[in-house]
C-alpha positions in Angstrom: -220.2 24.1 96.2 -223.6 24.4 97.0 -226.3 26.2 94.5 -229.1 27.3 96.2 -230.4 26.7 100.0 -234.1 25.2 100.0 -236.3 23.3 102.8 -238.0 20.6 100.5 -237.9 17.6 102.0 -236.6 15.0 99.8 -236.2 10.9 100.9 -232.7 9.4 102.2 -230.4 6.8 103.2 -227.6 5.9 105.0 -227.8 2.3 104.1 -224.6 1.9 102.0 -224.2 -1.8 102.2 -227.7 -2.1 100.8 -226.8 -0.1 97.9 -224.1 -1.6 96.5 -224.9 -5.3 97.3 -228.3 -4.6 95.5 -226.1 -2.7 92.5 -228.9 0.0 92.9 -228.3 2.3 89.8 -226.2 5.5 91.2 -226.6 9.1 89.7 -223.1 11.3 90.9 -223.9 14.9 90.9 -219.9 15.7 91.4 -218.2 17.5 88.7 -216.8 15.8 86.1 -213.0 16.2 87.2 -214.5 14.9 90.6 -215.4 11.7 88.8 -212.8 10.9 87.1 -210.7 10.8 90.1 -213.0 7.8 91.2 -216.3 6.4 90.9 -218.9 3.4 92.0 -219.1 0.6 89.4 -221.9 1.7 87.1 -222.2 5.0 88.0 -223.9 7.8 86.1 -222.2 11.0 85.8 -224.7 13.8 85.3 -222.9 16.6 87.0 -224.9 19.9 88.9 -221.8 21.9 87.6 -219.3 21.7 84.6 -215.6 21.8 85.9 -215.3 25.3 85.0 -218.3 26.7 86.7 -217.3 24.5 89.9 -214.2 26.3 90.1 -215.7 29.7 89.3 -217.3 29.2 92.5 -215.1 27.8 93.9 -213.0 30.9 93.7 -216.0 33.2 94.4 -216.9 31.0 97.9 -213.2 31.7 99.1 -213.1 35.6 97.6 -216.6 36.8 99.3 -217.8 33.9 101.0 -220.7 30.8 100.7 -223.7 33.1 99.9 -222.4 34.8 97.1 -221.0 31.6 96.0 -224.8 30.5 96.2 -225.7 33.1 94.3 -223.0 32.4 91.6 -224.0 29.0 91.0 -227.8 29.7 91.0 -227.0 32.3 88.2 -224.7 29.9 86.2 -227.2 27.4 86.7 -229.8 28.6 85.3 -232.2 29.2 82.0 -231.8 27.0 79.4 -228.9 25.5 81.1 -231.2 24.2 83.8 -233.8 23.1 81.3 -231.2 20.6 79.7 -230.0 19.6 83.3 -233.5 18.7 84.4 -234.2 16.8 81.5 -231.1 14.6 81.6 -231.9 14.0 85.6 -235.4 13.5 85.3 -234.9 10.6 82.2 -232.3 9.4 84.8 -234.8 9.0 87.4 -237.2 7.5 85.3 -235.3 5.1 84.2 -234.0 4.3 87.2 -236.9 4.8 89.7 -235.2 2.5 92.5 -231.6 5.0 92.4 -229.7 7.0 94.7 -228.5 10.3 94.0 -225.3 11.8 95.4 -222.7 14.9 95.4 -219.5 14.6 97.3 -220.5 15.4 100.8 -224.5 14.9 100.4 -224.6 18.7 100.8 -226.4 20.9 98.8 -225.8 20.4 95.7 -227.4 17.1 95.7 -230.7 18.3 98.2 -230.9 21.3 95.4 -230.9 18.4 93.0 -233.3 16.6 94.9 -235.6 19.7 95.4 -235.8 20.5 92.2 -236.5 17.1 91.1 -239.5 16.5 94.1 -241.1 19.9 92.3 -240.9 18.3 89.0 -242.5 14.9 90.4 -240.1 12.9 90.5 -239.4 10.6 94.1 -235.2 11.1 94.2 -233.7 9.3 97.3 -230.3 10.9 98.2 -227.4 9.2 99.9 -226.5 10.8 103.5 -222.8 11.6 103.4 -222.9 11.3 99.9 -219.6 10.0 97.9 -217.3 10.5 100.6 -219.2 8.7 103.4 -219.6 5.9 100.4 -215.9 5.8 99.8 -215.3 5.6 103.6 -217.9 2.6 103.9 -216.0 1.4 101.1 -212.6 1.9 102.4 -213.5 0.0 105.4 -215.1 -3.0 104.1 -212.2 -3.9 101.8 -210.0 -4.0 104.4 -212.3 -5.5 106.6 -213.4 -8.6 104.0 -210.1 -8.7 102.6 -208.6 -10.0 106.2 -211.6 -11.6 107.1 -212.9 -14.1 103.9 -211.6 -17.7 103.0 -209.7 -17.0 99.9 -208.1 -19.6 97.5 -205.3 -18.6 95.2 -205.2 -19.6 91.4 -201.6 -19.6 90.7 -199.5 -20.9 87.1 -197.0 -19.8 84.5 -198.4 -17.0 82.2 -200.5 -18.5 79.2 -201.6 -21.5 81.3 -204.8 -19.8 81.5 -205.8 -18.9 85.2 -207.9 -16.0 84.0 -210.2 -18.6 82.1 -210.7 -20.3 85.6 -211.4 -17.3 87.4 -213.6 -16.1 85.1 -215.8 -19.7 85.0 -216.4 -19.3 88.7 -219.3 -17.7 90.5 -216.7 -17.2 93.4 -214.1 -15.1 91.9 -212.7 -12.0 92.4 -211.6 -10.9 88.9 -208.5 -8.2 89.9 -207.5 -8.0 86.4 -211.1 -7.2 84.9 -211.5 -4.9 87.4 -208.3 -3.3 86.2 -208.9 -4.1 82.8 -205.1 -5.1 81.9 -203.6 -8.3 81.5 -200.9 -7.8 84.7 -198.4 -7.9 82.4 -196.0 -5.1 80.1 -198.1 -6.6 77.0 -201.6 -6.7 79.2 -202.8 -3.4 78.2 -206.5 -3.9 77.2 -207.9 -1.5 74.6 -210.0 0.5 77.4 -207.8 2.6 79.8 -207.5 1.7 82.9 -209.4 3.0 86.1 -208.4 5.8 88.7 -206.9 3.8 91.3 -209.8 4.8 93.6 -212.3 3.6 91.2 -210.3 0.4 90.8 -210.5 -0.2 95.1 -213.9 1.1 95.1 -214.6 -2.4 92.8 -212.8 -4.3 94.2 -215.0 -3.0 97.4 -218.0 -4.1 96.1 -216.9 -7.3 94.5 -216.1 -8.5 97.7 -219.5 -7.1 99.7 -221.3 -8.9 97.3 -219.6 -12.5 96.9 -219.7 -12.4 100.8 -223.9 -11.3 100.6 -224.0 -14.1 98.2 -222.5 -16.7 100.8 -218.8 -16.7 99.0 -215.7 -16.3 101.3 -216.4 -18.8 104.6 -214.8 -22.3 105.0 -215.7 -24.4 102.3 -217.0 -21.7 100.2 -213.7 -19.8 99.8 -213.7 -16.5 97.5 -211.0 -17.5 94.5 -208.9 -15.2 93.1 -205.4 -14.7 90.8 -202.2 -14.5 91.2 -200.7 -11.3 91.1 -198.1 -9.1 91.8 -198.0 -6.0 93.6 -199.5 -4.1 90.3 -201.6 -5.1 87.4 -200.7 -2.4 85.2 -200.6 1.0 86.7 -203.8 -0.4 89.8 -202.1 -1.3 92.9 -203.6 -4.7 94.9 -205.0 -3.3 97.8 -201.9 -4.3 100.5 -203.9 -5.9 102.6 -204.9 -8.5 100.0 -200.9 -8.8 98.8 -200.3 -10.3 102.2 -203.0 -12.7 102.1 -201.7 -13.8 98.9 -198.4 -14.9 100.4 -200.2 -17.5 102.7 -203.5 -18.2 101.6 -204.1 -22.0 100.1 -203.1 -22.7 96.5 -204.4 -24.2 93.5 -201.8 -24.4 90.3 -202.3 -24.6 86.6 -200.2 -26.3 85.0 -200.3 -26.4 80.8 -197.8 -27.2 78.0 -195.4 -24.9 76.3 -197.5 -25.5 72.9 -200.5 -24.8 74.6 -199.9 -21.8 77.0 -198.4 -20.5 73.3 -201.4 -21.0 72.1 -203.6 -19.4 74.5 -201.0 -16.4 74.5 -201.8 -15.5 70.3 -205.2 -15.8 71.1 -205.5 -13.8 73.7 -203.0 -11.5 72.3 -203.0 -11.6 68.8 -206.2 -12.6 67.4 -208.3 -11.0 69.3 -207.0 -7.7 69.5 -206.7 -7.9 66.2 -210.4 -8.9 65.5 -211.7 -5.8 67.6 -209.4 -3.4 65.6 -210.8 -4.4 62.5 -213.9 -3.3 63.9 -212.8 0.3 62.6 -210.2 0.1 60.2 -208.9 -2.3 57.9 -206.9 -5.9 58.2 -203.5 -3.9 57.4 -203.7 -1.2 59.4 -204.8 -3.0 62.5 -202.0 -5.5 61.7 -199.7 -2.6 61.8 -201.2 -0.8 65.1 -200.8 -4.7 66.8 -197.1 -4.4 66.0 -196.3 -1.0 67.1 -198.6 -1.8 70.5 -196.6 -5.1 71.0 -193.3 -3.8 70.2 -193.7 -0.7 72.4 -194.7 -3.6 75.3 -191.1 -5.3 74.4 -189.2 -2.4 74.1 -190.9 -1.2 78.0 -188.5 -4.8 79.4 -185.7 -4.5 77.2 -183.4 -3.3 80.1 -184.7 -6.5 82.2 -184.4 -9.2 79.1 -180.9 -7.6 78.0 -180.1 -6.1 74.8 -178.8 -9.1 72.6 -181.8 -11.3 74.0 -184.1 -7.8 72.9 -183.1 -7.7 69.8 -183.4 -11.4 68.9 -187.0 -11.4 70.4 -187.7 -7.7 68.4 -186.4 -9.3 65.3 -188.5 -12.5 65.3 -191.8 -10.5 66.4 -190.9 -8.4 63.1 -190.4 -11.8 60.9 -193.6 -12.7 62.2 -195.5 -9.7 61.1 -194.0 -9.6 58.0 -195.3 -13.1 57.6 -198.9 -12.7 58.9 -199.5 -9.9 56.3 -198.1 -12.0 53.9 -199.3 -15.7 54.3 -202.6 -14.6 56.4 -201.6 -16.5 59.2 -200.5 -16.1 62.6 -198.5 -19.0 63.6 -195.0 -17.5 63.3 -195.7 -15.6 66.4 -194.6 -18.5 68.2 -190.8 -17.8 67.5 -190.7 -14.7 69.8 -193.6 -15.6 72.3 -192.2 -19.0 73.3 -188.6 -18.2 74.2 -190.5 -14.9 75.8 -192.0 -17.3 78.0 -189.5 -19.8 78.9 -186.5 -17.4 79.2 -188.5 -14.8 81.1 -191.5 -15.0 82.2 -191.2 -18.5 83.4 -188.3 -17.6 86.0 -189.9 -14.4 87.3 -193.3 -17.1 88.0 -191.1 -19.6 89.7 -189.3 -16.6 91.6 -192.4 -14.9 93.0 -193.9 -18.6 93.8 -191.3 -19.1 96.3 -193.0 -16.2 97.7 -195.7 -18.1 98.9 -196.2 -20.2 101.5 -200.0 -21.3 101.3 -200.6 -24.8 100.9 -201.2 -26.3 97.5 -204.5 -28.2 97.5 -204.6 -29.5 94.5 -202.0 -28.8 91.1 -203.2 -30.1 86.8 -204.3 -28.9 83.7 -206.5 -26.1 83.4 -209.8 -28.6 82.8 -208.7 -30.5 85.4 -208.3 -27.5 88.2 -211.6 -26.8 86.8 -213.1 -30.5 87.2 -211.7 -30.0 90.8 -213.0 -26.8 91.8 -216.9 -28.1 90.3 -216.1 -31.2 92.6 -215.4 -29.5 95.8 -218.0 -27.2 94.9 -220.4 -30.4 94.8 -219.5 -31.7 97.8 -220.0 -28.7 99.5 -223.7 -28.5 98.4 -224.4 -31.9 99.3 
């Protein structure tokens, strides 16, 4: 809701593409609850009103109208409260002189803060239409670019290192990175996943920047990893889901022992190292075992009772060995059968749903070399 009407002139822009492609710093004035529902990559939330203040102003608006709501807002954001928030906004403006500022609709909230900042000597630039206009633009671009850009799909069984291929490429769209999840029941990271709206915003921005960098046409396709419908709780945009069914593919093959080794690195060694930053080794092992056992329990019905019981016992034995011998090699006893008996059949089924031509198939290093060779030929 608006705080104060003002006639102070403040610069504004509606060049939404430039904002996202250039990666301009963004100051989001919406209340924390609005920001949590969906935000843009790298945006900073320094709200004009807290959630409670916004709710109170909204109630006043419904009961007594706009002017009464404006007056209440001005009362709530005044004195030392206003001074503290002004100090934070001014500090942000000084740090980001090329930044852009917005509220939800580009209305009186951003106009008010813009006027206050201008009066204090800053030179704010507001986004016309605010968050709503930026969000609408990204949704349009997501739909358009997901259909229009040339795409290449990286396929391969669990543990072949498809993510490592994605991370090595300048033209990659990292869906798992944006979802902060590896895509399987065991794929949760130490960071919480973004809201669905935030995930969509980030994917759209990535596509815009890839297109601006010259990728996604002809010999320079945008590369993405084969994914299911969901990455954790983030839904892959339907248009991308549809494109994945028929675009050209490159398949990564690795032997089982190499795949097991990579799983141990990604799901045992790296999480354990991260957990030990603020807890003892024993506590970290306990926490990791709880997390992995919970992940195994989530697929219990699909595994079947007997197979789940065997894997759970093997996992418990592996963690016991890990504690007693300070060795993670025992985890292969549950990871290998989980791959061969559960994840590989799922991959084989998914592969049958893809109709795109296979351009190359080989080890991860061979795939990276092939992709490098394609880039060299195209650049030449």
